C-alpha positions in Angstrom: 95.3 114.0 136.7 95.1 110.6 135.2 96.1 112.0 131.8 99.2 113.7 133.4 100.2 110.4 135.1 99.9 108.5 131.8 102.0 111.1 130.0 104.6 110.9 132.8 104.7 107.1 132.5 105.2 107.2 128.7 108.0 109.7 129.0 109.6 107.7 131.8 109.6 104.5 129.8 111.2 106.3 126.9 113.9 107.7 129.1 114.7 104.7 131.3 114.3 102.2 128.5 115.5 103.8 125.3 115.7 100.5 123.5 111.9 100.0 124.1 111.2 103.5 122.8 113.3 103.0 119.8 111.8 99.7 119.0 108.5 101.4 118.3 110.2 103.4 115.5 110.4 101.7 112.1 112.9 103.5 110.0 111.9 103.9 106.4 113.7 102.3 103.5 116.4 104.3 101.7 115.0 107.3 100.0 112.3 108.0 102.6 112.6 111.1 104.8 112.7 108.9 107.9 115.7 106.8 106.7 118.8 107.3 108.8 122.0 105.6 107.8 123.7 103.2 110.2 126.9 101.2 110.3 125.0 98.2 108.9 123.2 100.3 106.3 125.4 103.3 105.4 124.9 105.7 102.5 127.3 106.8 99.8 127.6 106.7 96.1 124.2 105.8 94.5 122.7 105.6 98.0 123.6 102.1 99.1 125.5 101.5 95.8 122.6 100.0 94.0 121.1 103.2 92.7 117.7 102.2 94.2 115.7 104.5 96.6 112.5 102.6 97.0 111.2 104.8 99.9 111.3 108.1 97.8 108.3 109.9 96.5 109.9 112.3 94.1 108.3 114.5 91.5 108.3 113.3 87.9 108.4 116.7 86.3 110.6 119.8 86.7 112.4 122.3 84.5 114.8 125.2 84.6 115.4 126.6 81.1 116.1 129.8 79.3 112.9 131.7 78.4 114.3 132.5 75.0 115.2 128.9 74.3 111.8 127.7 75.5 110.2 129.9 72.9 112.2 128.5 70.0 110.3 126.4 67.5 111.3 124.2 64.5 109.5 123.0 61.4 110.6 120.6 58.8 107.9 121.7 56.4 108.0 125.3 55.0 106.2 127.3 57.7 103.1 129.4 56.7 102.7 131.2 60.1 104.4 131.0 63.5 103.3 127.5 64.3 106.0 124.9 64.9 107.3 122.2 67.2 108.4 123.7 70.6 112.2 123.4 71.2 112.0 123.7 75.0 115.2 121.6 75.2 116.9 123.5 72.4 116.9 120.5 70.1 115.6 120.1 66.6 113.1 117.3 66.2 111.9 117.6 62.6 113.9 117.7 59.4 113.6 117.5 55.6 116.1 115.1 54.2 117.2 115.0 50.5 119.3 112.4 48.8 121.5 110.6 48.7 123.7 111.6 45.8 126.8 109.8 44.7 128.6 113.1 44.1 131.3 114.0 46.6 130.6 116.2 49.5 132.7 119.2 48.3 130.8 119.5 45.0 127.7 121.7 44.8 125.0 119.1 44.2 121.9 121.3 44.5 122.2 124.9 43.0 122.7 127.7 45.5 122.8 125.2 48.4 123.2 128.0 51.0 119.9 129.5 49.8 117.8 126.3 50.0 114.2 126.8 51.4 112.5 123.4 50.6 109.2 121.9 51.5 108.0 118.4 52.1 107.7 116.2 48.9 109.3 118.9 46.9 111.4 117.6 44.0 114.9 118.9 43.7 117.3 117.5 41.1 117.3 113.7 41.2 115.6 113.4 44.6 112.7 114.5 46.7 112.7 116.3 50.1 111.2 113.9 52.7 110.0 114.8 56.2 111.9 113.0 59.0 110.8 113.3 62.6 113.1 112.3 65.5 112.1 111.4 69.1 115.6 112.4 70.2 117.9 115.4 69.6 119.7 113.2 67.0 118.9 113.0 63.3 119.9 109.4 62.6 120.3 108.7 58.9 120.9 105.0 59.6 117.2 104.7 60.0 116.1 107.5 57.7 117.9 106.3 54.5 118.6 102.9 52.8 121.3 104.1 50.5 124.6 105.8 51.2 126.0 109.0 49.7 125.9 112.8 50.1 122.8 114.2 51.7 121.2 117.5 52.7 119.1 117.9 55.9 117.1 121.1 56.4 114.9 122.6 59.0 113.4 126.0 59.9 113.9 127.5 63.3 111.7 130.3 64.7 113.1 132.8 67.2 111.2 135.6 68.9 114.1 138.0 68.6 117.5 138.7 67.1 119.7 136.7 69.6 123.0 135.0 70.0 123.0 131.3 71.1 125.5 128.6 71.7 125.2 125.7 69.2 126.4 122.5 70.8 127.0 120.2 67.8 128.1 116.6 67.4 128.2 115.1 63.9 130.0 112.6 61.9 133.2 113.6 60.0 132.6 115.4 56.7 129.7 117.8 57.6 129.0 121.4 57.0 126.0 123.7 57.5 124.5 127.0 56.5 122.5 129.2 58.9 120.6 131.8 56.9 123.1 131.4 54.1 126.2 131.7 56.2 128.4 128.6 55.8 130.2 126.9 58.7 132.5 123.9 58.4 133.0 122.3 61.8 136.6 121.6 62.7 135.8 118.4 64.5 133.1 115.8 65.2 132.0 117.8 68.3 132.0 121.5 68.6 130.5 124.4 70.6 129.9 127.4 68.3 128.3 130.9 68.8 125.6 131.5 66.2 123.0 134.2 65.7 119.3 133.6 65.0 117.2 136.4 63.6 113.7 137.3 64.7 111.2 135.1 62.8 112.1 131.9 60.8 115.7 130.9 60.1 117.0 128.5 57.5 119.2 125.8 58.9 120.8 123.4 56.3 123.3 120.6 56.8 125.3 118.7 54.1 127.1 115.5 54.9 128.5 112.3 53.5 126.5 109.3 54.9 128.0 105.9 55.2 126.6 102.8 56.9 128.1 101.7 60.3 131.3 99.6 60.1 132.7 96.9 62.3 135.1 99.2 64.3 134.2 100.9 67.5 134.7 104.4 66.0 132.6 103.7 62.9 129.0 104.8 62.8 126.1 105.9 60.7 126.0 109.5 59.9 124.1 111.8 62.3 123.8 115.3 63.7 122.5 116.4 67.1 122.5 120.2 67.2 121.3 121.7 70.5 120.8 125.5 71.1 121.7 127.0 74.5 121.3 130.5 75.7 124.4 132.7 76.3 122.6 134.5 79.1 120.5 132.7 81.7 119.2 135.8 83.5 115.8 135.1 82.0 114.6 131.7 82.9 111.4 129.7 83.5 111.2 127.0 86.1 109.0 124.4 87.6 109.5 122.3 90.8 113.0 123.8 91.5 113.0 124.2 95.3 116.5 125.8 95.4 119.8 126.1 93.7 123.2 126.5 95.5 126.4 127.3 93.7 129.2 125.1 95.0 132.0 125.5 92.5 133.3 122.8 90.3 132.6 119.1 91.1 130.9 116.0 89.8 130.2 113.9 92.9 126.7 113.1 94.2 125.6 114.3 97.6 124.3 112.2 100.5 121.8 113.2 103.1 121.8 112.5 106.9 118.8 113.8 108.8 118.3 117.5 107.9 121.7 117.9 106.4 123.3 117.4 103.0 127.0 116.5 102.5 128.7 117.0 99.2 132.3 117.5 97.9 133.6 120.3 95.7 136.9 121.1 94.2 139.7 121.5 95.1 139.2 119.4 98.3 136.1 120.7 100.1 133.5 118.9 102.2 130.4 121.0 102.3 127.5 120.7 104.7 124.2 122.3 103.6 120.8 122.7 105.2 118.5 120.3 103.3 115.5 122.6 103.3 117.2 125.8 102.1 120.5 124.8 100.5 122.4 127.3 102.7 125.9 126.5 103.8 126.3 125.2 107.4 130.0 124.6 107.3 132.9 123.9 104.8 136.1 121.9 105.6 139.2 121.8 103.5 141.2 118.6 103.1 144.4 119.8 101.5 147.8 118.1 101.8 148.9 120.3 104.6 146.0 119.2 106.8 147.3 115.6 106.4 151.0 116.3 107.4 152.0 114.8 110.7 154.4 116.7 113.0 157.0 114.0 112.3 156.6 114.7 108.5 157.0 118.4 108.9 160.1 118.0 111.1 161.6 115.6 108.5 160.9 118.0 105.7 161.0 121.6 107.0 160.1 123.1 103.6 156.5 121.8 104.2 156.0 124.3 106.9 155.8 127.1 104.3 152.3 125.7 103.5 151.0 126.7 107.0 150.3 130.4 106.1 148.1 129.6 103.0 146.5 126.7 105.0 145.4 129.1 107.8 144.1 131.6 105.2 142.2 128.7 103.5 140.6 127.6 106.7 139.5 131.2 107.3 138.1 131.5 103.7 136.0 128.3 104.4 134.8 129.7 107.7 133.6 132.8 106.0 131.2 130.7 103.9 129.0 129.8 106.9 125.4 130.8 106.4 126.0 131.9 102.8 123.6 130.9 100.0 126.5 129.5 98.0 130.1 129.9 97.0 130.4 132.9 94.7 133.1 133.3 92.0 135.3 135.5 94.2 135.3 133.0 97.1 135.9 130.1 94.7 138.9 131.9 93.2 140.3 132.7 96.6 140.0 129.1 97.7 141.5 127.7 94.5 144.4 130.2 94.7 145.3 129.2 98.3 144.9 125.5 97.5 147.3 125.8 94.6 149.9 127.6 96.8 149.7 124.6 99.3 150.0 122.2 96.4 153.0 123.9 94.9 154.8 124.2 98.2 154.2 120.5 98.9 155.3 119.5 95.4 158.5 121.6 95.7 159.3 120.1 99.1 158.9 116.5 97.9 158.2 116.2 94.2 158.3 112.4 94.2 155.7 112.1 97.0 153.2 114.9 96.4 153.1 115.0 92.6 149.4 114.1 92.4 147.8 115.6 89.2 144.0 115.8 89.4 141.8 113.3 87.7 139.5 114.3 84.7 137.1 115.4 87.4 139.5 117.4 89.5 140.4 116.5 93.1 137.0 116.7 94.8 134.4 114.9 92.7 133.4 111.9 94.8 130.5 111.0 96.9 130.9 111.1 100.7 129.8 108.1 102.8 128.0 108.2 106.1 127.1 105.7 108.9 124.7 108.2 110.5 127.3 109.4 113.0 130.2 110.4 110.8 130.9 111.5 107.2 133.8 109.9 105.3 135.5 111.5 102.3 138.2 110.8 99.8 140.0 113.2 97.3 142.1 112.6 94.2 145.3 113.9 95.9 145.0 110.7 97.9 143.7 112.3 101.1 141.0 110.5 103.1 139.3 111.9 106.2 136.5 111.4 108.7 134.2 114.1 110.3 131.4 114.0 112.7 128.1 115.4 111.5 128.9 118.9 113.0 132.2 119.2 111.0 134.7 118.1 113.7 137.5 116.1 112.1 138.2 112.8 113.7 141.1 111.7 111.5 142.8 112.5 108.2 145.5 110.6 106.2 147.5 110.8 103.0 148.6 107.7 101.0 151.3 107.8 98.4 150.1 106.3 95.1 150.5 107.3 91.5 147.5 108.3 89.4 146.3 106.3 86.5 145.6 107.6 83.0 142.4 109.6 83.7 142.9 109.7 87.5 141.4 107.8 90.4 137.6 108.3 90.4 136.2 105.8 92.8 134.1 107.0 95.8 134.7 105.4 99.2 132.6 102.5 100.5 131.6 101.9 104.1 131.3 98.2 104.9 132.0 96.0 108.0 133.4 98.9 110.0 135.9 99.7 107.2 136.2 102.7 104.9 137.3 101.1 101.7 139.1 103.3 99.2 140.8 102.5 95.9 144.2 104.0 94.9 145.6 101.2 92.6 145.6 99.2 95.8 142.3 98.7 97.7 142.7 99.9 101.3 140.5 98.8 104.1 140.8 101.6 106.7 139.4 101.2 110.2 136.4 103.6 110.2 137.1 104.8 113.7 140.8 105.5 113.5 141.7 105.7 109.8 144.4 103.1 110.3 145.0 100.4 107.7 143.2 97.1 108.5 144.2 95.4 105.2 145.6 96.1 101.8 144.5 94.3 98.6 146.9 94.7 95.6 144.2 95.4 93.0 146.5 96.7 90.2 150.2 97.2 89.6 151.6 100.3 91.2 153.2 101.8 88.1 152.1 102.6 84.6 149.2 104.8 83.4 147.2 101.8 82.2 148.0 98.8 84.4 146.0 95.6 84.0 143.0 95.2 86.3 142.8 98.9 87.0 139.3 100.4 87.1 137.5 103.8 87.5 134.2 102.8 88.9 133.4 102.7 92.6 133.4 99.5 94.7 129.9 98.5 95.9 128.6 96.3 98.6 126.5 93.3 97.7 124.8 90.6 99.7 125.4 86.9 98.9 124.1 84.2 101.3 123.2 86.7 104.0 126.7 88.3 104.1 128.0 91.5 102.4 131.0 91.5 100.2 132.9 94.2 98.2 132.4 93.9 94.4 134.9 95.7 92.2 134.3 97.0 88.7 136.8 94.5 87.3 134.6 91.5 88.3 136.3 90.5 91.5 134.7 90.2 94.9 136.6 90.9 98.2 135.9 89.9 101.8 135.6 93.1 103.8 137.0 91.4 106.9 140.5 90.8 105.6 140.7 92.0 102.0 141.0 88.5 100.5 139.6 87.6 97.1 136.5 85.5 97.3 135.5 85.5 93.6 137.3 86.2 90.3 136.7 85.3 86.7 140.1 84.3 85.4 139.0 85.0 81.8 139.3 88.8 82.4 142.5 88.9 84.4 144.2 91.0 81.7 141.3 93.4 81.2 141.6 97.1 82.0 139.6 100.4 81.7 136.6 99.2 83.7 134.6 102.4 84.1 131.3 101.2 85.3 130.6 99.6 88.7 129.0 96.2 89.2 125.4 95.8 90.3 124.4 93.0 92.7 120.8 91.9 92.9 119.3 88.6 94.3 122.7 86.8 94.2 123.5 87.8 90.6 126.3 90.2 89.7 125.7 92.3 86.6 128.7 94.0 85.1 129.5 95.6 81.8 132.9 95.2 80.2 134.1 98.0 78.0 134.7 96.5 74.6 132.9 93.4 75.7 129.7 91.7 76.8 127.4 92.1 79.8 128.4 89.4 82.2 125.9 87.8 84.6 127.3 85.8 87.5 125.0 83.8 89.7 126.8 83.3 93.0 126.2 80.9 95.9 127.2 81.2 99.6 130.7 81.5 100.9 132.2 78.0 101.5 135.1 79.2 103.6 137.4 80.0 100.6 135.3 81.6 97.9 131.8 82.4 96.7 130.5 79.5 94.6 129.8 80.3 91.0 126.5 78.6 90.2 126.1 79.9 86.7 127.5 82.5 84.3 126.3 84.0 81.0 127.7 86.6 78.8 125.1 88.7 76.9 126.6 90.3 73.7 126.4 94.0 73.6 126.7 96.2 70.5 125.8 99.7 69.6 126.7 99.3 66.0 123.2 100.1 64.6 123.1 103.4 66.4 124.9 106.6 65.6 128.2 107.1 67.4 131.5 108.8 66.8 133.7 107.5 69.6 133.3 104.2 71.5 130.8 101.6 72.7 131.7 102.6 76.2 129.8 102.4 79.5 130.6 105.0 82.1 127.2 104.7 83.8 126.7 101.7 86.0 123.8 99.1 85.7 120.5 99.4 87.6 118.6 96.2 88.3 114.9 96.5 89.0 112.5 93.5 89.2 114.9 91.2 87.4 115.7 93.6 84.6 119.1 95.3 84.1 119.1 98.8 82.7 122.3 100.0 81.1 123.0 103.3 79.4 126.2 103.8 77.4 128.0 107.0 76.5 126.0 107.5 73.3 122.8 107.4 75.3 121.7 103.9 74.2 119.5 102.2 76.7 119.9 98.4 76.8 117.4 96.2 78.8 118.5 92.7 79.8 116.4 90.0 81.4 118.8 88.9 84.1 117.3 85.4 84.7 117.0 84.5 81.1 120.3 86.2 80.1 118.8 87.8 77.0 118.7 91.4 75.6 115.1 92.5 75.4 115.6 95.7 73.5 117.9 98.7 72.8 116.8 102.3 72.3 118.6 105.6 71.7 117.4 108.0 74.5 116.5 111.6 74.2 118.9 112.7 76.9 120.8 115.4 75.0 124.1 113.5 74.9 127.2 115.3 73.6 130.6 113.9 73.4 133.8 116.0 72.9 137.0 114.0 73.2 138.9 116.9 74.7 136.6 117.6 77.6 137.3 114.7 79.9 134.3 114.6 82.2 132.2 116.1 79.5 132.3 113.0 77.4 129.2 110.8 76.9 126.5 110.0 79.4 128.1 109.5 82.8 125.3 109.6 85.4 124.0 106.1 86.3 120.3 105.3 86.1 118.4 105.4 89.4 115.2 104.1 90.8 113.4 106.9 92.7 110.3 105.4 94.3 108.4 103.5 91.6 110.1 105.1 88.5 113.5 105.1 86.8 115.4 108.3 86.3 118.1 108.7 83.6 120.1 111.9 83.4 122.1 113.0 80.3 125.4 114.9 80.6 123.7 118.3 79.9 120.8 118.3 82.3 118.1 116.3 80.5 116.5 113.7 82.8 114.0 111.1 81.5 111.5 109.4 83.8 110.6 105.9 82.8 108.1 103.3 84.0 110.0 100.0 84.8 109.1 97.1 82.6 109.8 95.1 79.5 108.4 97.8 77.2 109.7 101.3 76.9 107.3 103.8 78.6 108.5 107.3 79.0 106.6 109.3 81.6 108.3 112.7 81.5 111.3 114.6 80.0 112.9 117.3 82.2 115.6 119.8 81.5 118.0 121.9 83.7 119.8 124.4 81.5 122.7 125.6 83.6 125.6 127.6 82.4 129.0 127.0 84.0 131.6 129.8 84.2 135.2 128.8 84.7 137.7 131.6 83.8 140.6 129.1 83.9 139.1 126.5 81.7 140.4 126.0 78.1 136.8 125.7 76.9 135.7 128.8 79.0 132.0 129.1 79.6 129.7 126.4 78.5 126.4 124.6 79.2 126.7 123.0 82.6 127.6 119.3 82.6 125.7 116.7 84.7 127.5 113.3 85.4 126.7 112.8 89.0 124.0 110.2 89.8 120.8 111.7 91.3 120.1 111.3 95.1 116.6 110.9 96.4 115.3 111.9 99.8 111.6 111.8 100.5 109.9 114.1 98.0 113.1 115.7 96.9 115.8 114.9 94.3 119.3 116.3 94.6 121.1 116.6 91.3 124.8 117.8 91.3 125.7 119.8 88.3 129.2 120.8 87.4 128.9 124.0 89.3 125.6 123.9 91.2 123.5 121.6 93.4 119.8 121.6 92.5 117.0 120.6 94.9 114.0 119.4 93.0 110.7 119.3 94.8 107.0 119.9 94.0 105.4 123.2 94.5 108.1 125.8 93.4 
């Protein structure tokens, strides 16, 4: 009886005094399963924008790879049996290098060059074959050779069967190769080719002209990074992959709220998934027709023609409830209906609705949530708010022109505002969607206006208050949209792709074609944030192989006073923030590949993240390295997801799946958004 009364008393206190009951619950830090976003601590791109999930306890190892690729082996030395270095990631890590010779590339230097089958320390002509090992997928001749000229690089590759593979190849200009005697001259510095390996050992020989790096951004020491992918992923081996859900094309990271996941997908979908299974709970479309007001449709009657495909599109989304993913047929139907709506809108008012997609499409951003609602933005300039059950609270369209590669900034929740960037920075009232303020961030016309940027705005705390930090170096007061910090030196700068990082009062930002800037800021004095100190740390990737630009798409991560930056070539740079010095640089083994014509496929785009105690860095083709934080490089694990994207409408057709979304951590799970799939990584499966 006494026990029953005690239970009744506890329940009564929790019911009558909810504040008392809630006070006993200590919500975990971001990344923990108990973390719930609030208006004061929302979630969005990179979690809270910092890329740090200290409450997470994620696995360090996982894989999803082709069984046939996992069984490939390579050997620089002439093989005597079937022993070799495993190529579980499809990359070659051991070569024999000959040369250099001062003869031109097109001349036959070694006789019967297509039939070469050398061994270590074997003399051929005027030089000797030397064994060169690489800890990345890149053979970097800048470090392997002291002299320039024409060289040969050879390796042996073992395959368990006769099989066709995709060879994803990036190399300097002036390269050719032979596979079992068949000659191939790549048409560009980055190509995707179909090749056949025979059962047993295969001879793989490259010939190239090696020149040392020059002063220009596009110059670089000669290199190759060939990676083999399977053309058929029906036979795979996996570890710690809890589930995979096909969502269609998209590149934005998800967010989690309680037991649900929210993620965008093209063309303009907000998808809610069950966190434990990956099954679809609901899908909402956010096309232009949904944003039309009754006054707008009356003023332009031609817009009403979009109602029929809009109704069909809603029905197609409803049909996805409970499904294990969006299959090709459903994706095609959704894209077809969305295009009809777009074309009708464009025809009705070509000046207003001419919104071409960004390099990432229309739906490749991270949602934001305050724990009660979910906020989304799409590249056709539509913003919307939903409650957690999928009921739309408001939707709006804003008429702005795209910039060169398209708007690509995710929305930010701060101070009761949903902040979106569309050349101007808009502070929208989170409850109503109405404009609270407008900041003219960049000119309204021109593909490349000054002060434009691509990275997402982030929130940073200075002197106990939060401010909006833009990728171009400015800081904005979320209350009224006024500028509270700006470095006048960079007023004419443009093409800022990476976001800023704010840690312990210091802003870390990387300028493309420029240094890493460190701003130590003091409290707001009523007009601006005080600049206490500033230091520019020179950045250069000149000593590393590259064929495009010293460009940063990935944003900085700051952990324990060290800034981790990864550029598009996969070069990790570590900066001591307080000292303002570069500690070291290293070319990472993240399987980077950069093809100029593939937009979102270029370089390394995912920003590094802190998951619990370790740092996770993902390359653009599914390789993730796990590092121990610190002043010395310590790699704990290398993981690979070998996906295969199928897009019938794409100019490059089917290809290895790209990964440029930053990972999101939730308790013991990691959610990684690939170009076509969402992967849940967790121990035990």
